[in-house]
N, C-alpha and C positions, 0 to 999 in steps of 0.2 A: 349431488350436483346434475342439472337439466342437460340431458344431452347438447344441446345447442350452446351450452355456456362451459364448454371444455376447455380448461383452464391452459393456455396458450401464451408465451412470453419470449423475448428475445435469449438468448442464454448469457449467463454473468459472464463479467470479465474475467479473461484468464480461461474461457472454455471454448470451444467450438464456436466462434463468432459469426459464422454463416449458417448455423442449426439454430432451428427455433425450437423450443422446447414444449411439450405438449404434457399434461396431466389428464388422466382419465381413470374412470374405475375399470372399465373394461378395452383391454386392448385386443381386437381379432385379426389374427393373420391367416390371409384366405379367405377367397370371396366365392367359393362353392355353397351347395346346399346347406352345409354343417355352418359355415362361418356366417353366412347372412343371417341364418335363423338364430345364431347366439347374438349378432349383431340387433338383428329386429326387435329379438325379444326385451334384451336388456335396454333398449333404446325407450319401447314401450314402455318400460316401470320406470322412466324418469333417468336412467344413468346416463352418464357421460361415456361415450363410445368413440373408439378410434378403430375403423377396420383398414387394412393394409393390403392391396394385390397388386401384384407385378405384371401379372398378364391378365387375361380376359374375366369379367364379371359372369359368374356362372358356371365357372370350371369345366372341367371334362363333361360333366351330365349336359351341358348346355351345347358345347362346341364339337366334341367327339367324342360323346356316349349317349347317354339313353336318349337323348332327343332325335341327333341325326339318324340314329340306327333305326328309331321307331318309325321315322318319316320315310328311309329307306325300303325297309320291311313292307311298309303299306304300299308301295308301289309294285315289290315283288310278291305278294299275296294277292294282289289283286291280278297280277299277269295268270300267277298260278289257277287263278278261280275261271281265268277265261278259257284256259286249257284244259280244266276238269269240269267243265259246266256240263258236259253230256249226261251226269246222273241225273241232274234236273230239267232232262229234256230242251237244253239249250245247247244248239251246235256250237262245238268246241272250235276254237279257232287259237292260231300260234301270234299271241299281238308282237305287235309292232314297237318297239321299246328306243324310246330318243335319249340316248344316257345324257346329253347335256340339257335335255329338259327336265328327266330326272334329279339332274344336279341344283338344277333352279328351283325345283319344288322343295329339295334338301334344304338350301338356304333360306328360303321363302320360310320354311317350317321354322327355323333357328330364327331368321329374322320377327317372325311373329311372337316368338317365345321370351326373346330377349328383352321386351321392357321390364318382365318379371324380376330380371336381374340387374337391370341397369343401375349405375353408380348413381345416378341424378335422384333415382327413388329412394335410396338409402339416405342420401344427402338431406332430402326432403322429411325424412325421418327425426332429421336431428344427429345422423350418424357423421361425424368427421372423417371422410374419405381421404386415402393418401395411395395413388398410384405410385409406387416403387418396390424393388427388394426389399425384404425385412432382414435385420439381423441383429441378434444379442449381444450386447458388450458387457453385460456384466448379469448378475442375477435378478435385477429389477427394472433394465433398463434395455430397448431397444431403438435402432436405429433404422429410416426408412427414407431414403431421399435427404433432402436437408432437414427432416425433424427429428428428436430425439423425444421417445413418447415413454413417459413411466406409469406404470397403472398398478392398481392394486390387485388385478387379476390378468392375465394373458390366457388368449386361447388360440392354439396350433390347431389350422384347418388346412394345411397346404395340400390334402390332397395324395394321390400320387400320379406315376406316370408309365409307359409301357416298360416291361420286363423285358429288356434284349439277352436272348441267352448266348453266350460264349460259344458259337458255332463256328470252326475254321472255316474261313471264307466268306462267312456272312457281311464283313465291313466292305468288300468289294462287288456285293451284288445289291440291284434295287430293292427294297421291299415297299411294302405298305405296313403299317399299324393303326390302330383305329385313330392316332391323331391326323391322319394323311388319308386315309382310304373312302372317307366321305367327299372329298371333293375330286373323285375320278371322275372324268367324264368321256371314259371310251370302253369301248367292250374288253372283258377280262376273258380270253377264250379259254384259258385252264388256270384254275386257280389253287395253288398250294396254301394249305392252311396249316401251319405249324401252331399245336394249341388246342384241346378238347375241352375248355370250359365252357361256361354259357355264352360267353361274348363269340369265341371262337366258331362255336355252331351255330348261334343266331346268324352270323357274317358269312358260314360255310351255306346255311339254307337261303338265306338271302341271294345271293350270287348264283346259287345253282337256278333258282327261280327267274332271274334276269338273263338267264341261257350261257350262264358258265359251266363247264366240267369242273367239278370240287372234288379236291382230295384231301382229306384232314390225317394229319401226324399226332398221333400223341403218344409221349413217353411213357404214361401208366396208361390208367382207363378214362375215356372220356366220361364227361360228367361223374368225374370221381367223388366227389363232396354230396352228391344226390343220394337218395334212396333209390338201390339199384332197381328194385321191380318197376318204380317208375320211369326212371332213367331209361329202361329198357325199351318203353314205348317209343321214348323220343328216336333213341338210335336205330330203330326199325323202321319207323317213318323216314327216317334222312336217305336209309339204305335204301328202300322203295321209289326214293325220288333221286335214284342214282349217284348219291354224294357216297364215296368210297372214304369210310373211316379206317384209319389204322391204329390200331390201340397197341403198347407195348412195344412202341417204336423208339429206336436211338435215332437221332439225326448226327452224323457224323461230319459231314461236311456240306457245304453248298457253293456252286461255281454257276457260270453262266454270266448272263447281262440282260438287258431291256429285252422283253420278248421270248426269251428262252432261258428258263431257270431249270438248273439240275441240282435234286437233293439225294444226295447217298444214306442210305438208312441201313441198319441192320436190327432184322427182325430174328428173334429166337437162333443170334450167332449167324443166320444167312445175311449174306450182302444182298441189297438191292438199289435201284436208280430210280426215282420216280422225277417225271419231268413236266413242266408245266409252263405256262407263258407269264406269268406271276405269283408273286410269294406273299404271304400275310405273316407277320408273326402277331400270335395271339396269345401269349404263352405265360399271359399273368400279369402284376402290377407291380410296383417298387414305390416305397412311401416318398413322397416328395421334400426331404428332410436336409438336403445339401444346403450349404451356404448359411444355415440359421444360426450358427455361432451358439450350438447346443452345448458344447463342451463349456465355455464360456459361462452359461448360464446355469451350470449343475443340473444338467439335462441327460437321462440316461436314456439310449437308444443303442440298436442294432440294425441289421440290414432288414431287419421285418418290419422294423417301425419304433415309434417312441415308446418307451415304458411307462404304462400307467398302472393304477390300481382300478379296484371298482367303481370307484367315483371318477375316475378319467383324469385324475390330479397325478403330475408326473414326480419325479424326485424333487423339484424343486417347489415348495408348497404353493407358490404364486401362480404356477402355470399349469393349464390342463391341455390336453390334448385329445382330439376326437377324429372320428374316420379312417380312412384310408392312413392318416399321420399317424395314426396309435396301432397301427398294423389289426384294422378292423377289416370285415369283408367288404368288399369293393362296392358296396351297392351306396345309392341315395340315400336310400330311408336309413341308412344304420349310421350315416352323418347327421342325417337331420335329427335322429334318436339320441343319439349322444349330445345334440346341442340341448335338447330338453332337460337331459342328468344336468349339465353344466350350470344352466338358467336357474336349476332349483338348489343346486348347491350353491353356487357363487351368489344369487340373489337372495335367497331365503335361508341359506345354512341347513336344508332340507339334507339329510343323509340318504339322498338317492343313490340308486347302484346300478349298473348295466345287469340287464337278465336277458340274456342271448335267445331264451326261449321265446320271448316275444318279437323276436325279429322276423317278421315274412317276409321269404325271397322268392324272384320268380326268374324263370328262364324264357323267354319269348321266340322259341322255336314254333313249330307248329306240327303236333300239340304243342301247348305250353306245358311248363312243368312248375308250380310253384308248391312252397312250402312253409310250416311253421311248427314252431315247438320241438319235441325231441323226436328223434329220428327212432325207429324200430331197437335197432340195436342200443341206442342210447338207453331207451325205457326200459328193457330189461336188465340192466344196471341201476335203474333209478327204483322200479320197484318189483316187489318178489314175483307179482303172476302179472302178466298184462293182456289186455285183449285187442285184436283187431279185426276192425269191420271195414267192409269195402261194398262199393255200391258202383255198378256199372254206367258208364253211359249210356248204353244199347239198351238199358231200361227206363228211360229217359224220353217223355215223349215229345220234346223241344228238340232234343238232341235227334231224335228220328225225323222229326219232320224237316231239319235243316241238314241230313246227312251228314251230323258230326259224332258219330257215336263210337271213336275210338278214346277209350282211356278209362279211369274210374277214380272214385275218391276213396281215398285209405285214412282210417282213424287209429290211433293207436291210445287206449284207455288202460286206468290201472283195473287192479280186482273190482272196485268199486264203483267204477266209471268216470272217473275222473279224465278230462280230456288233456293227453300229454303230449301228444302232436297229431299233425294232421296234413297230409299231402293229396295235392290233386296233378293228374295227368290229364288233359284233353284241352277243348274250346275253352278260352274265358276263363282258365286257372287261375289267371293273377287276379282277377275278380272276384271268381268265387273264393279263395281262399280266406278273404279278409273277413268271413263271418265266424270263421274257424280261427283268427287272429282276435277278434274279439272276446271270443268262446276263453281261452288260453289266459288272454288278458286276466279278464275278470273271474277265474277259476273256476268254471262252469262244468257240469257235469252234462255226461252224453244224454241224459234224460232230459235236459234243458233243451234240447236240438228239435225235440218233438212240440214243443211247446209254442211254436209261433204259426202263425199263416202265410205261407209262400203264394203268391201270383201263378195261376197257371195258363199256359205252361211256362214255365222257365226252367234253366238249368238250376236254379238255386234250390228246385226242390230237390235236388238229390243230397243237399245237406241235411233236410228233413227228413227223408226216406232212410239215411243213413242211422238217422237217430231212432226212427220206429224197430231199424232192425235190432237195435240193441234189446229190445222186448221180446224179438223173437228168439235171442239166444236162452232167455230166460223161460218159454214159455215150456220147456222139457222140463224145469224142475219140480220133482213131487212136491216140495214144500208148496211152491206157488201153487199147484194144482188143487191142492187140498184146502187151502185157503180158500180159491174160487167156489171149487164146491160145495165149502162150508156156506158161503156167501149166496150162493144160489136157493139154498133153502129158504132165503128169506123173500123170496120171489124176484 
């Protein structure tokens, strides 16, 4: 049934007389990147689609995640460039930062991107859009506002919200989360960040470069989910910029008020007090699954998210869950990837399955950190023998020209050269990792990475040089040398 002809009719006598009944092929709950991708793809293939969103289209990504974070970081990085321009022969200077103008810049970026996520755009594609909270009332029916929707397939894409830890005293102290900090228009003299993941460290560096004194409190290890070798480069740089990172720290309680916050912590059994003017909670995310009526729909879930199989199907065969709602890593690209899996299964009955090795991720600190595929530790369990290749930024001509020589490329291969994982720490790592992401998706061998021509001078040459380095490790092979000596006899 074409999306523009979704079956809608008044409820029958004896039912909810104020409700309109809608029948659709696919009903999507949540208009973040994943939900929008499912709705767009299904409508493009002529399916009738209902899209339900109770808050803002675009979700966290547009309003309080990636987009405002990158917009604010662009300002901070420009300010840092002014302070550090001396190495390039330009007189360094302390920038004058107008935080009201900075806030307007962030709002302007969101406004510029917003049309890509606008409800009207999807209505124009034939999607039936409903602005309301959704709730299952049985295994095959959802209520949203004045509508009852029955669909062949449902997709839960409700995302996540900031996780607020149970810290004594926190409920009486003002604090920021990623949902509130981007509208800030005043200088944060000293910012305490609770949380050492990607989001926490990105914001820590951003506000440090905007002139704040920043302290980060981490329950375990900072960037704990990243390759320790690569993470060390990031943490060293943050330390050199004056950001104080306290790992293995237990937050006992919080007290104070606006402009003065005291955080009582324990480190190795010793008690300490950390003071600052403002507090940011960046302790992770929690799936937004409350009030969906999951129990009534026969959908299993816990505090980590909705339970799904490798094809993202829930315990209710009609319902899929994707992205943060399914407990996936909190990245927009994960939700988008999950959407592609659901579309292949729901529309074409293709047995697509999630392969976590294909999902590239990036931490947008300076230097950036990006990774795709198996980590070195995971690869050891996967293959009997692995190889690890590295290529430093300092041996790249473009990096030398631009004074961006911190970091390196690291690739993990099997014994026969199959690419198992790749990580990069350094300038433009989020861009450079994409070639390795393609290589892993296509099952390429490290030998293939030397068979393309890179423009000179570019940072991308490091990827090719690393491919060449594989042969360097083979040059000492006695067998290979005998072959070369034999071939030399023929001129």
